[in-house]
N, C-alpha and C positions, 0 to 999 in steps of 0.2 A: 468651654470655660464657664464655670458656675458663678463666679464672682464678677461684679462689674469691673471694667477696666477704665481707668481715668487717667488723663494726661494733663500735666501742668506745663504749659509751653514756656519758652524762655524769652528773654528781652528782645523786643523788636519783632517777635513772631506773633501768631494769633491762633485761634481755634481752627482756622483753615489749614494749618500746618500739622494737625494731629495725625498720629499714625493710624493705619487701618484698624478698625475694630475698637477704637477708644472714644470715650466721651471726653469732651473738653469745652471749657468756657474761656472767653477772652479775659485776660488780666485787665484790671483797671488801666485806662490809658492806652489800650491796645485794641486792634480789631474794631468791632462794632460797639464796644463799650462806650458809655458816655464819658467825655473828658471832664474829670473833676479832680484837680490836683490834691484836694483834701483826702482823697482815697489812695494817693501814691505814698503809702506808708506800710512798712513791713508788718507791723502789728495789726493794722486794718485788714491786710490781705489774709493773714493767718485766720482771723475771725471769719472773714468771708468764706473761706474754703472749709473751715470747720463746719459751717452751716450748710454748704452746698454740695460737697462730695457725697455721692450715694453710699449707703451703708455697706460695709464689708468689701469695699473696693480694694483692688490692687492699684496703687498710684505710681505711675512713672513720672518723675519730676526732672525736667531738663534745665541745666544751667542755674541761673539765680533763683528759679522757682524751687530748687532743692531746699533752699533755706526756708521757704514757706512750708514745704511738705514735712520737714523734720518736726516743726512745731505743731503742725496740724495733727501729726501722728501721736504726739504727746497728749493731746486732748481728745483724740478719737481712737480708743483702744480697739476698734473693729477694723482698722485699715492697716495695710502693709505698704511700705514705701520702698521704691527702687529709684535711686538718684544717679545721675550721670552728667558729665560736663561741668561738674562743680566738686568742691571739697568742703566738708564741714569745718568751720572756723571756730577755734576756741577763744580767740581774741581778735579785735579789729586789726591788730598788728600783723596777723597772718595774711591779710590782703597785701599783695606785693611780695610776699615771701613764699607762702605755700600756694595761695591762689594768685595767679598772675593776671595783671591788667595790661593787655597789649595796646599798641598804638591804634589799631583798627577800632577797638572798642572805645578808647578815649576820644577819638574823633567822632564816633557814632553818638557818644553821649552829649555832644554839643547841640543846643537848640538851633544853632545856625548851620548845622551840618549840611554839606552839599550832597548832590547825587553821587559823586565819586566817593564820598565818605560812606554813604549807605552801601554802595556796591562793594567797596573794599571789606566792609564788615560782613556782608552777605557771602563773599567769596570764601569765608571760613567754613561755610556750611553748604555751599551750592554744588560742589563736585563738578564745576564747569558744565553743568547740565542746564540748558536754556529754560526748560520748564520749571526746574527747581529755583533758578534765579528769579523767574517771573513771580512764582509763588511767594518767595521771601521778600522780594521788592514790594509787591502789592501789600504785604503785611506790614513792612517797615514804614511805608508812607502813610499808613493808617494809624500808626502809633503817634500819640501826642509828642511833638518834638520837645516839649518841656518835661516829659516824664522823668527822664534820667536825672535832670537837674534837681527836681524836687525829691525824687526817691533817694538819691545818694547824698542828700544834705539833710533836710528835716525829716525825711521818711525813715531814717535809721535811728532817730533819737529814741532813747528808752528801750532799745532792743537788748535782750540778754544773749550775748554771743557764745555762751558755753556750749557750742553745738556738738563737740566730741562727747561731752558728758551726756548730753541729751540723747545722742545716737546710742551710746552704750546702754542707756536705760531702756531703749526700745528693743534691745536684744534681737530676737529672730524676726521682728517686724521691720527691720531695716537692712538694706544692702546698698553698697556703693559700687558702681561699675567704673573701673579705671582703664584707660588706654594710654600707652606710651605716645600715641599720636595726637593726643588732646593738646590744644594750644592754651588752655586757660588755667592750668595748674602745673606744678613741678611734680612730675610722676614719681621720681625717686623719693621725695619727701612724703608725698601723699600715700605711697604704698607702705609706708612705715606707721601709718596711723593705726591705733589699737581699736579698729572697728571692723565689722564684717565687709569683706571686699570680694569682688568678682573681677577678674582680669579679662580684658577683651582687646581685640586688635583693630577696633573701628578707627577710621580716619576722619579728620576734620572735627567739627563740633556738633553735628546733628546727624548721627548715623542712620536714623530711621528714614531720612529723606533720600538716602542713597539706596536703602533696602527697606521697603514699606513693611516687611515682615520682621524687621530686626527686633522690635520690642517683644513680639510673640515668641520669637526664637529664644530670647533671653529667659522667658518664663519656662521654656521646655528644657533648659539646661540643668 
């Protein structure tokens, strides 16, 4: 592979969760990053990754990081983006309609979340594998418990949601992977979006954790 491979991890995970062969940095409020709630802002994160992703990278963006990656690609003409575990949203009203928010995630969002709340959220991605559960749990407990509260309130202010329009403008530099088994979107509605799609049969929410070569296999399809 001649171009750098870069991974944007999802909510509650960390750079320790990156797929084999990928570069990755901790999102603000995650992993070993310094906890600073002023950075828990979507527009801030877009700027951060515009500056830090290596040139000519192929970027895999998981879950809510897909919203970051779409906007980074608009500003960085040298990168290609592959998103999964999410759906581009044209309006905030698409949350709860096209993009689903399940009870496990709602409970995980709470600053006072319990260990069982964390484990229930992790189960969406752990495949009942003890080592994967340990990896995800260790990442989740290093996340600032206040991250979700700040991000999903003040952190979304001033954001332009017209993501379907943005994706269409990226043309061949964007692809969305959809699976009928994903728990965070309505597959039937998502599959009708007028954007570049790739269908896959992955299970759960984090397919590369079950198959460490999954991302590389996608590139070879």
